[in-house]
N, C-alpha and C positions, 0 to 999 in steps of 0.2 A: 868705380861708381860709389856714390855716397848716399846713405839714408840712415836716419837714427832709429828706424823701426826694424827690429830683428825679423819680424814676419815678412816685411817687404823685401829685405835683403835676401832672405831664404827663397822667396818666390822668384826674384830676379835671377839669383844664382841658378836655380833649377831650370828656369826657362832658357837662360843663356848657354849653360853647359850642354843642354840638349840640342843646341844648334851648332853644327860643325863649322859654320862660318864665323862664329864668335869665340873670342877668348877673353876671359876676365883677367886683367893685369893687376887689379887691386881693389879692395873694398874698404870703405871708410864710414865712420859714424857722423863726422862733421867736416866742415870745410877746411879746418886746420890740418886734418889728416890727409885731405885731398892734395893740398899743396905739398906736403911731405912726399906723397906718392908720385906726384908729378916730377919731383926732383930726382927720384930714383928709377921710375919707370918711364916708358915712352908710349903712352896709350894713343890710339888713333882718335879716340873720342871720350868725352867725359859725360857721365850721367849724374845729375845732382837732384836731390830732394830740395824743395824750396824752403822748408821749415826744419831747421836743424839747430842744435845747441852749439855753443862756442862761436861758430861762424856760420850764419845761415846761407841760403843759396845765393841771394843777391850779393852779399859781401864776398862770397867765394868767386862768383863770376867776375866781379870787379878786380879781385886779386889775381885771378888767372889771366885776365886780359892784360895785366901789367907785365907779365912774364911770357905770355904766349898769345899773341893777337889772333892767331889763325886756327888753333885747335877747336874742333866743333864741340859745343856744349849743348846738351839736351836736358831740359828741366823735367822733373817728374813730380807733379803736384796733385794735391787733393782737389776735388771739385767743391770748393767752398769759396766764400767771398775773400777770406784771407789768402787762401791758396791761389785764387785767380789774380788778386792784386799783386802778390809777390811774384807770380809768374810774369805778369806784364812788366813789373819792375826789372826782373832778370833779363827779359828780352831787350828792354831799353838799355840795359847795362852791357849787353854784348852777347847774351846767349843766342843760339841759333834756332832752337826749336823747343817744343815741349810736348809732353803727353800727360794725360791725367791718370791717376792711380785707379786700380780696379776696386774701388771702395764699394761699388754696388753689386759686386759678384759675391754671393754668399758662400760659394764652395771654392776650394783651392783649384779644382780642375777648371772651373769657369774663369778664375783669376788668371791662371796660366794661359788659357786660350786668349784672353783679352790682351795680355802682354805680348803674345806672339803676333796678334793681328794689328795692334795699335802702336806698340812701342818698338818692337824689333825692326819693322820695315824702316822706321825713321833712323834707328841706330845704323842700319846697313847703308842707307842712302847717304848719311853723313860720313860714315867711316870709310866708305869706298873712295870718296874724293881725297880724304886725308891719306889713305894708304897709297894711292897713286902718286901723290907728291913725295911721300917718304920712302917708298920701296921700289918705285919704277915699274909698278904693274902687278905686284903680287902681295898677298896679305901676309901678316906676321906669321901665320901658320903655314905659309907656303902655297896657298891656293890662289889661282889667278883671280884677279879682280876685273869685273866687266862692268864699266860704267855705262850710262845711257849713251849710245853711239851718236856722233854728230849727224845732222841731217845731210845727206848727199844732195847736192844741188840738182841732180837729175831726178831726184825722187819728189821734189816739190812740184805742185801744180803750177802751171804758167802764171796764174793769177797771183800766187804767192811770190813768184820769182821776179815779177815785173818791177824794175827799178832797183833790184838788189845787186850787190857786187860780190866778188869772191872774198872780200875781206870781211872781218867781223863787224865792221862799221854798220850801225843801224841805217835802214833805208825805208822811206815811205813807199808804200806799195799802192798800185792802182790810183795814182795821183790824178789821172785823167777822168776818173769816174765822177759824174756830177753828184754833188753832195746836197742832200736836203737839209733844211734847218733842223736844229737839234732842240727838242723840247724836254728831254730827260737823259741823264747819264746813269748807266748801271755798271757796277764794278763787281767782278768775281775774283776771289783771292783765297788762298789757303796757306800752305807752309811759307813762313816768312811774312805773312800778311800784316800783322800789327805794325811793324816798322815801316813796311811799304806804304800802308795806308796813311800813316803819320806823315811820311815824306810828301805824298801826293796832296793830301787834304790841307796840310799847312801851307802849301804853295798856292792854294786857290783863294782868291780875294773874297771879301765879305759881300760884294755886290754881284756874286755869281748868279746868272739869270734863270737857272733851271734847277729842279730837284735832283738829288743824287741818291740812288738806292744801292745797297751793298750786301752781298753775301760773303761773309768771312767764315770759313769752316772753323767753328769753335763750339765748345759745349755751353750749355746753359750756365748762367752766372758770369762766365767770362765775357760774353758779348755785351752784357750790360755794363760791366766794368770798362771794357774797351771803348764803348760809346761815350761813357762819362769822361774817360781820359782824353779822348780825341776832342771832346767838346771844350776842354780847357786849354787845348794847345793850338786850335785852329780858329779861323775867323767865322766859320760857318757853324750853325747849330746842329749838333750831332746827337742823335737819340737812338735807342733801341726801338725796333719796329713795334707798332701797336695796331691791332686790328681796327680798321675803319679810319685810320689817320689820313687826312687829306694832304696830298702832295702839293707843296708850294715852293716857289722859287727860293733857292739858297738853303733849303732844308736837306739834311743828310740823315738817312734812315739805315740802320744796320739790322739785318735779319736776326731775330732772337735765336739763341742756341736751341737745338732740337725741334725747331719749327721751320717750315718753308715759308717764305715771304714772296708774295706775288702782287701784281698791280691789276686793278680792274676799274672799269668805268661805272660811275654812279651819277646819273643825270649829267650835270655839267662838270663834275669833279672827277679826278682820278684818285683812288684811295688804295691803301694797303689792305691786303688780305693775309692774315696769319693763320696757318693751319698745320696740324700735326699729321701730315700725310705719310705715305710710305717713303722709305729711303729711295733716293734717286742717285745713281752712281755711288751707292753705299754712303751717301751723305744726307744729312738733315740739319741745317738748311743746305740746299743745293743751288748752284748757279743756274742750271738749266731751266727750272720752272720760272725763276725770276725773269731771265732773258726772254723766254718764250712768251711770257705774259706782256712784257713791254712791247714786243714785236706785234702782238695782237692788238693792244690798246693804242699804241702810238704809230704803228706802221713804220714807214721809213724815217720818221722824225725822231729817231733815238740813236744813241751812241753807246755801244758796249765796250767795256775795258776789261781785259783779262790780265791779271797780274800773277806773280809767282805762286806756284802751288804744285802739288803732286797729283798725278792722275789726269783725267780728261774731262772733268766736270766743266761745263761751259761750252764745249764744242757744239753740242746739239742746239743749245740756246743761241750761240753765235750764228749758227747756220740759219736759224729762224729770223734773226735780226737782218742778216744779209738778204734772205729771200723776200723780206718785207720792204727792202730798199734802204735799210739803215746801214750804219758803218760800225766796224769793230777795230779796235787797236789792241796790240798785245805787247807785253814787256819782252825785252830781248833776253837771250840766254845769259850773256855776260853779267847782267845786273840781277838776274833772278836767283833766289836762294835754291829753288828747284824749278827747272824749266820743263815742267810737265804739262800743266794746263795751257800756258801760252804756246808751248810747242805743238800741242794737239790742234789748236786753232790755226797756227801758222802752217802746219803741214797740210791742213785741209783747204788751204787757200782762202781762208775767211778773213784774214787780217788785212785791213787797208793800210796799216802802218805797224811796224815792229820797232820799238823804241826802247832805249835805256830808261830806267826808272826816273832819273832826274829830269828827263824831257817830257814825261807823260802829263804832268799837271799843266805845263805850258801848252801842250797839244790840246788837252781838254778845254782849257780856257779859250784858246784860239778858235777852236771849232764852234764852241757855243756862242762866243761873243760875235763872231763874224756871221753866224748863221741862225741865231735864235731870235725870237720876237722880244720886244722890249719888256713885256709883262708876261707872266705865266698865265696864258689864256687856256680855255678848254682845248681838248685834243683836236687837232686839225682834222678836217675831212680828208679822207684819202681818195 
């Protein structure tokens, strides 16, 4: 791990050494030292600060990727505009994930608790995959590694198994179900989301006929920077959600960090509602409130999309969409950074299609163009 702050290195060391599943193989102050450690050590994962002297986090990620395309890299950044921008740059350069520093915790005990709850689970999630490849099933300290087990075909509901084969090839499910027109697309995503969203949105044309609303699990500041970045790389207009904003065709709205974003009806318009409500699934923003709101407002005329992410946020919202007569598609395991959220939706039998990431934009466009109205009209009567 690398961080130029002695305080942060001490906190990380204390938190990691207290966890029997983790072993620190080296500590560095800047990226140049990281590259030297990689040459002499064989870590399962690299933790990098984004702002370091000599060689910063983004430069270090690019250098690591030249010599090791697969080793997991997690960025550890401050919750600032500069930290957020650098984190997004690092993710685009090949970093796998990020966590924010415990800058708002005034006491060391609180900071350690934050590291244990926010950073260490991501370290373990990434490290386990690398350990399995490198050691054949055991960790460097000799402990068995237990990854998320594959889904047994007999454990899936019949709805989820319809049309699926025994191979890993993606298959559309419930193809015989009559589909209603689509008047809105809602996307839920977490770990691995910035790059996944970029791939999906960049493939959607400028004449897309309906609005898109997105929940990406990210802290405040980061979501605004993500929206601004996506706005420059795709044909659609991408913005951070604003309370009272009217939904119009081709607009993309990303829920602001630390706020829930939902949709409600106001006379003939559908508008965004931004609120600092209780955590849902330990998240704010959360996918479930957004999905549940579009199910209420749009009924069966909505399409939910669940992309890569840890946990099960989005499962209850996807159920609400399906109960209202709408459809949900999910990213497949092979293309997901973490197959948690899509896995929960798939296991519950809520996904009408399970697809690799490169096919999701095409599926969204196909469904909306084939089944949407020419203009974004008021919500249909159900």
